[in-house]
C-alpha positions in Angstrom: -33.3 -11.9 24.9 -29.8 -11.2 24.3 -30.1 -13.0 20.8 -32.5 -11.1 19.6 -30.8 -7.7 20.6 -28.4 -8.6 18.6 -30.3 -9.5 15.7 -32.6 -6.0 15.9 -29.1 -4.3 16.0 -28.4 -5.9 12.9 -31.3 -4.8 11.2 -31.1 -1.5 12.4 -27.9 -0.4 12.1 -26.9 -0.5 8.7 -23.7 -0.3 9.0 -22.2 -2.4 11.4 -20.3 -5.8 11.6 -23.3 -7.9 12.0 -26.4 -6.5 9.1 -23.0 -6.8 6.2 -22.8 -10.9 7.9 -26.8 -11.0 7.6 -27.0 -9.4 4.0 -24.2 -11.9 2.9 -21.1 -9.1 3.0 -18.7 -10.0 5.6 -15.0 -9.3 4.2 -14.5 -6.0 5.1 -11.7 -3.3 3.6 -10.3 -0.5 5.3 -6.9 0.0 3.3 -8.0 2.9 1.2 -5.6 5.8 0.2 -5.9 8.9 -1.4 -4.1 8.5 -4.8 -0.4 9.8 -5.6 -0.5 11.8 -8.8 -0.3 9.0 -10.9 -2.5 6.4 -9.1 -4.9 9.5 -10.1 -4.5 9.9 -13.5 -4.9 5.9 -13.9 -7.9 6.1 -12.9 -8.1 9.0 -15.7 -7.2 7.3 -18.2 -8.2 3.6 -17.5 -11.4 4.1 -16.2 -12.9 7.3 -16.8 -11.7 7.7 -20.5 -13.4 4.3 -21.1 -16.6 5.5 -19.5 -17.0 3.0 -16.3 -16.6 4.3 -13.3 -19.1 6.9 -12.2 -16.7 10.0 -11.5 -18.2 13.6 -12.3 -16.1 15.6 -15.2 -14.6 18.1 -11.9 -11.0 18.0 -10.5 -9.8 15.3 -7.6 -7.5 15.8 -5.8 -4.5 13.5 -5.5 -1.7 12.8 -2.0 0.6 14.6 -4.2 2.1 17.6 -3.0 4.0 20.2 -4.6 4.9 22.9 -2.1 3.8 23.9 1.1 1.1 25.6 0.0 -0.1 23.6 -2.8 -0.6 20.0 -3.9 -1.2 18.5 -7.5 -5.2 18.0 -8.6 -6.6 16.3 -11.6 -9.1 17.9 -14.1 -11.2 15.0 -15.1 -13.0 16.9 -17.8 -9.7 17.5 -20.1 -7.7 14.8 -18.7 -4.8 16.7 -16.7 -3.1 17.2 -13.7 -2.2 20.2 -12.5 -0.9 22.7 -8.9 -3.5 24.3 -7.0 -3.6 25.7 -3.2 -4.5 23.7 -0.4 -7.3 25.1 0.3 -8.6 24.9 -3.0 -11.9 22.7 -2.4 -11.8 19.4 -4.9 -13.6 15.9 -5.1 -11.9 13.1 -3.4 -12.0 9.0 -5.0 -9.6 6.7 -2.5 -8.2 3.1 -3.7 -6.5 0.7 -2.2 -3.9 -1.6 -3.8 -3.6 -5.1 -3.4 -2.1 -8.4 -4.3 -3.8 -11.8 -5.7 -2.6 -14.3 -9.0 -1.7 -12.3 -11.6 -5.0 -13.2 -13.9 -7.4 -13.3 -11.1 -8.2 -9.9 -11.9 -8.8 -7.7 -15.0 -8.7 -3.6 -15.9 -11.9 -2.6 -15.5 -12.7 -5.7 -13.5 -14.6 -5.6 -10.3 -12.2 -5.7 -7.3 -13.0 -7.5 -3.9 -14.1 -4.3 -2.3 -16.2 -3.6 -5.2 -15.2 -1.0 -6.9 -13.2 -1.3 -10.7 -9.7 -1.7 -11.2 -7.9 0.8 -13.1 -4.4 -0.5 -12.6 -2.4 -3.9 -12.5 2.2 -4.0 -12.0 1.9 -8.5 -12.3 0.4 -9.7 -9.0 -0.5 -6.2 -8.0 -3.9 -5.0 -8.0 -5.0 -0.6 -7.7 -9.0 -0.5 -7.0 -10.9 2.4 -7.4 -13.5 3.1 -4.5 -16.5 2.8 -5.8 -17.9 6.1 -5.8 -16.5 9.8 -4.6 -16.1 10.0 -1.1 -17.3 13.5 -1.3 -20.6 14.2 -2.8 -19.7 17.6 -4.6 -16.3 19.5 -5.3 -16.0 19.8 -1.0 -12.6 19.1 0.3 -9.5 20.5 1.0 -6.3 18.9 0.5 -5.6 19.0 4.2 -6.4 22.0 6.9 -2.8 22.6 7.4 -2.0 24.9 4.3 1.2 26.3 4.6 3.8 23.4 5.9 6.1 21.6 3.3 6.1 17.6 3.9 8.8 16.8 1.7 8.2 13.7 1.5 5.1 13.0 -0.6 5.4 10.1 -4.3 4.0 10.9 -7.4 4.7 7.8 -8.9 2.4 4.4 -8.7 2.5 3.0 -5.6 3.1 5.9 -3.5 -0.2 6.9 -2.8 -0.1 4.6 0.5 2.5 6.5 2.5 1.1 9.5 0.9 -1.6 9.5 2.8 -0.4 8.6 5.9 2.8 11.5 5.6 -0.5 13.8 4.8 -2.2 12.8 7.6 0.8 12.6 9.9 1.4 16.4 9.7 1.5 18.1 12.9 -1.9 19.7 13.7 -3.9 17.6 11.1 -7.3 17.7 11.8 -9.0 17.2 8.3 -7.8 16.2 4.5 -8.7 14.5 1.5 -6.0 11.9 2.7 -7.9 11.4 6.0 -11.3 10.7 4.4 -10.6 8.0 2.3 -7.6 6.1 5.3 -11.5 6.7 7.3 -13.4 4.4 4.5 -14.6 1.3 5.2 -16.3 -0.5 2.7 -17.7 -4.2 3.4 -18.4 -6.5 0.3 
């Protein structure tokens, strides 16, 4: 009876690890973060401008802060980033980084979590999530809007720490960074 219950749950709960195991998807990817200014720009250059990745012609948040009240967002329609108020509603696309043999993946190829590789630095690969984490332009940068974190970087390789810094703010409850940090993909 216990086996039957587990099997039924695996079939009926599509987000359960058992569901994915039953369908040949067993690896869990939970290391997602909100990309930095340069990471989101690389997604635009190496994926969106090449016609892949399913990006919307819209604004996407980066994890790079500008001032206590503004952060960097990237406009995919015009291929440039700008600073805007943290309360602005934008789209969100998570990314992750991982290491593998230098020839293991190629630019715009599919990564281990099912997203596309948008940047390669030797044996470090950056993978965009397979789809946006928002269905429309509906996520503020953070609910904390008048406090300078002061530690967020803009370069490729800084998005993961930026994400932790945003989530670590006093009184933080929601943000584009949290949306990415909470993402789990089984593949």
